[in-house]
Steps between C-alpha positions, in 0.01 A plus 500: 500500500623850422619663822307818581580775744207705622520878501332506838771325702790640298374852573483413868858372493626817330324721753645301789847517349478877475381531858760264641788659310429840647764672709499398866727620778780269607518459877839569655719201591423376850858531619550852375873422480698637207746213547235269355606599149874489566560126535406469866144384432297341224137606476243265348141597422226235495125523462385273782562517874515173698230412750756372754870419535461125550814336364298236313383777266853526361402256224309779323664794328182710519354389835840514670681793335868489584456214749750272323774751566464414870358147492699228323409148396684170505518506120411734214428433136722637224231592250748527214574127527201377700738335748486528878802664663633497860431786742464398867535136398821401323381161369204264503400149410171321470481218753170360370173610337401711801826635652787724389809536720676839503852576617496855639750783479707551813594834655169676425318715757157659507462877531428458873837329550363149544666217306360346186510122516277202431298542819432869424402419141267223616328731749445762230369257238272317742360832620416596142317172437335465841129446435416700814663809347299455179741702287401512134825331396374174651202509266713613205767230532348225710646348815872461561702451819865538596721310744857568613719192450810662648621859535526564127291223345129553440231267362188644335214259441148485358224254595472378140756473216566845355739526204485883500591539867822690417296760313280543805798526738624790283190694612563453874677782685708417808446734794637515854411215736601726791238754394232229487596374847547831682273749322262313266268798451784692332501242219219703342673838539877443465697304241793315659694289255855435384500714185730778378266767639337540842149632553495849658152654484159479339330838463152389403374672190851620415792259501701212642869555566791257533868540583804297398570199719869522603500134602355362176666173407508608135767762570757223526335274239392737219483231232281273712283797600438586134523872568652775712412788734530795265287729718494577871124546516183407314175695499193339345241771436130438439374702203178348371476680165747390233528851356601628846771234523632604158496867597703413810766341277502807276538724805799302623318390817474131413755258355257231392127521425322166472235410245470787255330516160670461158434868425663604827784264419558674168482841669775407748719353228497839329645672808870541572485400868242222488424179317262207492547124526229248418485123484256210472365372831323200649195721561168439324199732507202276570127530565360308799123449506279391791388178333246417771269793426165442325645686201864387474432137592379462140788409265331679210495823697867465596588442134289801397690706758834406339379538140386855579853614584728624221825388655713594200371856514571519874856372450568728202309817588510512881805297598701641210598156373670410830329161519417192296135393478460198728310173474594371847623623838867402448736584215742273318753512788277271711469124493148424381465794262305374199605668172197349321249709698363806321380815681125546522424704185330838488148429375237732647226366274547145631514642852155656450366172359631304799344745744167478317508118515581510871220750564254273318593224745431722799854617579482853655722666238403847627659427840750773584871410488754683717827532306791585729877530527773612736632852453829517309531123456639564151527809277167627366287260697243781532466521122490123460216470752296774334556359152398148606190637674401688185551193280290286734223759508497509120399132480236523772669447838421732793831614651624730775869558574697548820860523619661386825804570714717190566324405823151542355591305189639220710166474677309444176764275340618277785186290509406151386191429291320327788511828696394734218141627527310390190372851438846663517563465124850648523753496215863598561764607251835424658857379447635153564873430505623142465853530639485130585471444123254211528130509413405274791567780749287748302220246485517454876453874557225589256322185378508221760184432700681584826729779372525811716456719191265267311140590425475201266459127561516219244543154647614353167774763477599449864547129434737571211689754713536249783629245251760749371645603837749212553593472129822622341636561151289452187228319692450802728507739203233309306273451802513869588427593139195272514394686814543835330279391212222387736475835680538691172201318350300563817597872494608481862700823476561758228832646390615826345876481456843385613649827618831669432605732782692827472697715743622856490862548603675816612840591369704342784421130494515200274266205554337232285183321614482121498193302399363513857542882518590502869703813577827405671724798574805273520461457122519876436819686416594866480590636160 
């Protein structure tokens, strides 16, 4: 079918673009210190403020901005090769299908002066996965437990065979066991890790600051640490609007501005003292629908919803080409990605026909849908939401839109289908990053009948997922691809694009993002 773009929603997008590109004042840097731009401090601007300083949140670049500069992991992934590399562990071996044994680095201390060893690591890991704490990471990754074998030998185990356990361990930050024993309440308000930078202060609504850790083990092992302390201090500023972050780079107040648009990227590249870097990511823009509602429980309605959305126009006209139209929630970097799947096409006429057929069968197609997103989750999310709402309205859906701060968005997203009121009828446009690089983990989050983020349940699909979990190699790949095809046919979730991400850089620093786009200051250098 010939792809059409309606004047109505394109006009709306152009108006929004003009409004959002208007001049806005840049707030002064929180520190107010001129030394910040003289090599003493690096200033990073992000769009989203964390809801707490729990160390387990260090897995997320957006939900834990800057956290990985203070909180380290046993291993990291080198996204240029896909291989796991040593950090706090120097080696590891798989003992059996459920246990990996790690040999830990000696001579490491936490920021509070307490020693890092197997017992400390076990306390931290077991705290993160303690069911009584009910941290989201337990639901994201599943159960794991840790046990000290001797002072520097640690076993990590799962109840069932898990061939992607190393990828999950890479998500798990190691924080101070002394803090958990002596002042457990501070776990939510103070990051205490082993990293190159120590937490200093969180000024809510403004910034988080860190200072160089003089006792960091990486100072004497720079190759193993995979980076260096180029700066004495870090300030992470919270500037929700992308154009404000860009203006801060132009004004010389910020060294790095996260998640800017292609047009802003081009603007900075034309300046003498600024530049832009962009790269593909593991992030996918997806559309999660409350599939238990009287409206969206009908597969025809869910398909009509997806056919109404001109994803190519959104990618080209709103996102400036900084994405690839998606047919599934993971890109080709993940095990289980199925290259044979095609994106849901843009076909508003078929969408209208499907809605009419559903209405004839008594489906309440006039039921109002709430379309929502988190502020600043990716560049131009405001315009994407309004464009999608307009497209849906054009084919006959009734839609209202709303935006949330991180805490409010968490409240509407962190819910399983069995707890969703049937009349809620909520649809979210959000980002999913598959740093684990395996479709099984994404399925667990957003599709499984018990998933913490799942408002969908398909017992046939769950059976295939369960079958895939212990598999490896080609057998795992093919089973996960089968799973992807099942949920694609059922229109469990919709997709817009696999996102490229861009950053504005000031004139002082050099830095290149990896596929996971976590911002590690130890990887930055001064020009």
